[in-house]
MARRO-946721 format. One record per residue (C-alpha): x, y, z. Coordinates in steps of 0.05 Angstrom, whole numbers, padded with zeros to 5 digits, always signed. Example, Ala and Ser with C-alpha at 12.3 -4.5 7.8 and 13.67 -1.06 7.14 Angstrom:
# MARRO-946721
+00246-00090+00156 +00273-00021+00143 
***
This chain:
# MARRO-946721
-00001+00004-00001 +00029+00072-00018 +00022+00119+00034 +00022+00193+00012 +00052+00229+00071 +00037+00296+00041 -00036+00280+00030 -00045+00256+00105 -00010+00323+00132 -00058+00364+00091 -00121+00331+00104 -00110+00300+00177 -00143+00361+00212 -00203+00349+00164 -00269+00317+00192 -00315+00272+00156 -00386+00258+00138 -00392+00186+00175 -00358+00149+00225 -00341+00072+00218 -00396+00026+00235 -00392-00046+00263 -00403-00100+00212 -00463-00137+00214 -00473-00194+00169 -00503-00263+00167 -00479-00287+00237 -00534-00241+00268 -00586-00292+00246 -00554-00339+00296 -00575-00297+00348 -00543-00275+00413 -00504-00334+00422 -00451-00310+00372 -00459-00237+00385 -00399-00205+00425 -00417-00138+00460 -00362-00092+00469 -00373-00025+00520 -00322+00032+00505 -00321+00063+00581 -00285+00131+00577 -00284+00205+00584 -00335+00232+00536 -00339+00303+00562 -00285+00321+00606 -00212+00333+00605 -00187+00270+00577 -00241+00274+00520 -00193+00284+00464 -00144+00230+00486 -00209+00175+00493 -00279+00197+00481 -00308+00191+00411 -00246+00174+00378 -00230+00116+00420 -00302+00091+00398 -00286+00102+00327 -00224+00065+00334 -00260+00003+00361 -00306+00002+00303 -00249+00004+00254 -00220-00056+00287 -00287-00095+00279 -00294-00068+00206 -00219-00101+00194 -00243-00168+00223 -00313-00170+00189 -00327-00239+00165 -00272-00272+00207 -00302-00331+00251 -00372-00317+00237 -00374-00272+00295 -00426-00212+00299 -00405-00151+00342 -00439-00096+00379 -00410-00034+00406 -00441+00015+00462 -00406+00070+00499 -00411+00109+00564 -00376+00169+00600 -00349+00151+00669 -00338+00222+00685 -00268+00208+00718 -00304+00177+00777 -00294+00108+00806 -00361+00100+00830 -00395+00116+00763 -00347+00072+00727 -00356+00015+00767 -00435+00019+00767 -00433+00025+00692 -00393-00034+00684 -00437-00076+00734 -00493-00050+00696 -00471-00072+00629 -00454-00142+00651 -00522-00151+00693 -00568-00119+00645 -00536-00107+00578 -00497-00169+00559 -00433-00137+00552 -00373-00184+00547 -00313-00133+00537 -00298-00064+00568 -00246-00022+00529 -00208+00042+00543 -00222+00068+00610 -00175+00129+00627 -00159+00149+00698 -00125+00101+00738 -00169+00101+00800 -00231+00086+00751 -00191+00031+00717 -00172-00005+00779 -00246+00001+00803 -00275-00027+00737 -00215-00088+00735 -00244-00113+00805 -00315-00114+00769 -00295-00148+00706 -00253-00204+00748 -00318-00212+00792 -00358-00227+00729 -00301-00263+00693 -00308-00215+00630 -00252-00181+00591 -00220-00120+00603 -00181-00086+00547 -00147-00024+00583 -00111+00027+00538 -00113+00096+00573 -00103+00082+00645 -00032+00088+00661 -00022+00056+00733 +00028+00000+00729 -00011-00035+00785 -00055-00063+00734 +00000-00117+00718 +00024-00112+00786 -00003-00121+00858 -00077-00109+00818 -00066-00157+00761 -00122-00200+00737 -00131-00256+00692 -00185-00214+00655 -00138-00154+00647 -00093-00133+00587 -00060-00073+00594 -00043-00052+00519 -00013+00016+00510 +00031+00047+00568 +00048+00053+00644 +00076+00091+00687 +00139+00054+00692 +00148+00059+00621 +00136+00135+00620 +00184+00142+00679 +00237+00104+00647 +00238+00137+00578 +00219+00210+00591 +00249+00214+00662 +00314+00172+00651 +00325+00220+00590 +00319+00279+00632 +00370+00258+00678 +00418+00241+00634 +00411+00307+00601 +00437+00341+00666 +00365+00348+00697 +00382+00320+00765 +00340+00359+00811 +00266+00352+00806 +00200+00379+00834 +00133+00344+00821 +00066+00371+00809 +00025+00312+00816 -00050+00300+00799 -00076+00274+00866 -00105+00206+00848 -00076+00137+00837 -00046+00154+00763 -00009+00217+00786 +00017+00178+00851 +00041+00120+00811 +00074+00165+00760 +00107+00210+00807 +00133+00143+00851 +00162+00108+00789 +00193+00171+00763 +00226+00192+00827 +00256+00117+00830 +00287+00129+00763 +00317+00197+00781 +00342+00174+00848 +00378+00114+00815 +00407+00155+00765 +00443+00198+00818 +00389+00256+00817 +00346+00286+00873 +00275+00300+00885 +00278+00369+00919 +00199+00375+00928 +00129+00360+00905 +00056+00387+00908 -00009+00350+00899 -00060+00384+00853 -00137+00373+00866 -00168+00328+00813 -00210+00337+00777 -00229+00407+00766 -00166+00447+00777 -00150+00498+00721 -00107+00550+00757 -00038+00518+00770 -00002+00587+00783 +00012+00580+00859 +00035+00502+00846 +00084+00531+00789 +00104+00582+00840 +00127+00535+00890 +00163+00491+00841 +00202+00550+00811 +00219+00572+00885 +00253+00502+00897 +00304+00518+00846 +00294+00444+00815 +00323+00442+00743 +00264+00404+00723 +00191+00412+00738 +00158+00339+00725 +00087+00344+00707 +00047+00278+00733 -00015+00288+00704 -00046+00287+00634 -00096+00315+00589 -00128+00387+00603 -00084+00386+00669 -00018+00381+00626 -00040+00437+00573 -00058+00482+00630 +00012+00474+00666 +00052+00480+00602 +00011+00539+00578 +00017+00574+00646 +00092+00560+00656 +00098+00595+00590 +00059+00653+00612 +00105+00661+00675 +00170+00654+00634 +00193+00591+00676 +00225+00556+00620 +00259+00618+00589 +00298+00619+00660 +00326+00551+00649 +00275+00507+00684 +00258+00449+00641 +00185+00419+00637 +00183+00342+00634 +00111+00320+00608 +00111+00252+00637 +00049+00231+00601 +00031+00275+00541 -00008+00263+00474 -00009+00291+00405 -00074+00318+00425 -00044+00357+00479 +00010+00389+00430 -00047+00408+00380 -00086+00441+00435 -00027+00479+00457 +00001+00497+00394 +00075+00490+00368 +00095+00557+00392 +00082+00543+00467 +00095+00465+00465 +00160+00467+00422 +00220+00433+00455 +00178+00389+00506 +00200+00313+00507 +00150+00260+00515 +00142+00188+00503 +00089+00156+00461 +00081+00080+00437 +00046+00104+00373 +00049+00168+00320 +00013+00168+00263 +00073+00190+00221 +00122+00134+00248 +00125+00086+00189 +00082+00062+00130 +00041+00022+00174 +00022+00073+00224 +00005+00120+00162 -00039+00066+00134 -00078+00056+00197 -00089+00135+00201 -00107+00140+00129 -00165+00084+00148 -00194+00114+00214 -00182+00190+00201 -00248+00201+00169 -00288+00184+00228 -00254+00225+00276 -00287+00298+00264 -00218+00335+00258 -00182+00292+00315 -00121+00249+00306 -00106+00181+00333 -00059+00180+00395 -00027+00125+00424 -00094+00115+00471 -00136+00108+00409 -00086+00063+00377 -00089+00016+00439 -00164+00014+00437 -00160-00009+00359 -00103-00055+00371 -00124-00090+00432 -00200-00099+00403 -00169-00132+00337 -00126-00180+00376 -00185-00199+00423 -00229-00213+00363 -00180-00255+00327 -00177-00296+00394 -00252-00305+00396 -00256-00320+00322 -00204-00378+00334 -00239-00407+00399 -00313-00392+00375 -00358-00336+00404 -00394-00375+00451 -00329-00402+00490 -00303-00329+00485 -00364-00298+00517 -00371-00363+00572 -00304-00345+00606 -00264-00281+00604 -00203-00316+00632 -00201-00365+00576 -00210-00311+00529 -00149-00270+00557 -00110-00332+00565 -00120-00344+00485 -00101-00276+00474 -00036-00282+00516 -00019-00350+00475 -00022-00313+00406 +00031-00263+00383 +00004-00193+00368 +00012-00159+00303 -00026-00095+00274 -00013-00029+00237 -00005+00010+00301 +00044-00024+00343 +00074-00081+00297 +00093-00150+00325 +00089-00157+00396 +00062-00203+00455 +00022-00202+00519 +00061-00225+00585 +00029-00269+00632 +00015-00208+00677 -00027-00177+00623 +00025-00128+00597 +00026-00119+00521 +00096-00110+00501 +00124-00065+00444 +00177-00011+00437 +00173+00063+00467 +00193+00125+00427 +00218+00186+00460 +00198+00248+00418 +00210+00320+00417 +00159+00372+00399 +00182+00408+00333 +00192+00482+00326 +00133+00515+00286 +00186+00524+00230 +00202+00453+00231 +00131+00430+00218 +00109+00420+00149 +00034+00413+00160 -00025+00399+00209 -00005+00347+00266 +00068+00341+00237 +00091+00356+00309 +00140+00302+00330 +00215+00288+00318 +00245+00221+00340 +00300+00222+00393 +00311+00150+00412 +00269+00084+00413 +00266+00034+00471 +00265-00037+00451 +00196-00076+00469 +00234-00125+00520 +00270-00063+00553 +00215-00015+00552 +00167-00041+00608 +00181-00065+00681 +00212-00132+00683 +00151-00185+00695 +00188-00213+00761 +00187-00143+00788 +00117-00124+00787 +00091-00171+00845 +00032-00202+00800 +00006-00259+00831 -00008-00292+00764 +00071-00290+00748 +00106-00361+00767 +00165-00352+00809 
***
């Protein structure tokens, strides 16, 4: 397949008239026994909407289209907004399983919600494909035989972005940390890498989540610490606001570096290159990384309403694609009967998709693939819409994530 990069750059920001729809063929006549129901549970209206939301739903639908006709499956998709609240998320999950016949839950940003949903999925013996929560506990102390954690986690982000900053001379850190499970885990993991590399953590402040928009007082505390690096242990709208307000205060002009420990291309788009230029971040997918990522983007972009797929969206696509391959091989009824068996089949099969290439799922549920350290381009370096990253370094798949023996997952054999 020939990918026209110039065409992608020119049209990436354009919307489309219709989204991809789940396929529905002769298998529907066989009834509910062969119908797999997927629930996309995420932030549809809050600060994580652009990195999850409707774009995740569109990517799940694309995966279903790409597996159309395989295994005589019929697949339906529903979605809901968990409002970044663990009680809301777990209640929706329970209702989906008990009343609506959902077999698989996908996406689920916000680590506190992700951990709550994981417990419900295990109780009901369903399948949980998490793409957008970052806590490494999902494959550590809170691991489950029903969970696959696909895209990224706090350990990988800390190792790639945090480790690179220390090597570049940023040996004193102050953390601005979102006050919930994700922020705590990202600060913890990054601080460990900083200290192991000979650096120091000189301070931290916990910012209320959700709802904080004014980070000025927190940034003043960070600047007063004289740390060389301010680590942003947050995501989505929080990261955007922190970077914008730091620029307004001239913090980076005085030599302090900002480490965006979890940043997405959609965040860069929201900030603009003038503000985001020079920021370093880690992603496991970038639309312009290679021919396969461009091919995926070319397929899905028409249904995104002007958004572009980030690694979180790519993880929704790839995880559902792999699950459906496993379900087709074992049969819909068997896949529906036991989430544990379906996840075991996913782990036994090598993964391969246009977003992440070839990979595998470890016994702790961690999906393994490379991690890429990017620097945001200067405005004059960008050749068109969404041409925002230049690659600095690649961490190989077997080195990017926490060693399986160090996570404390009960599923791992000693």
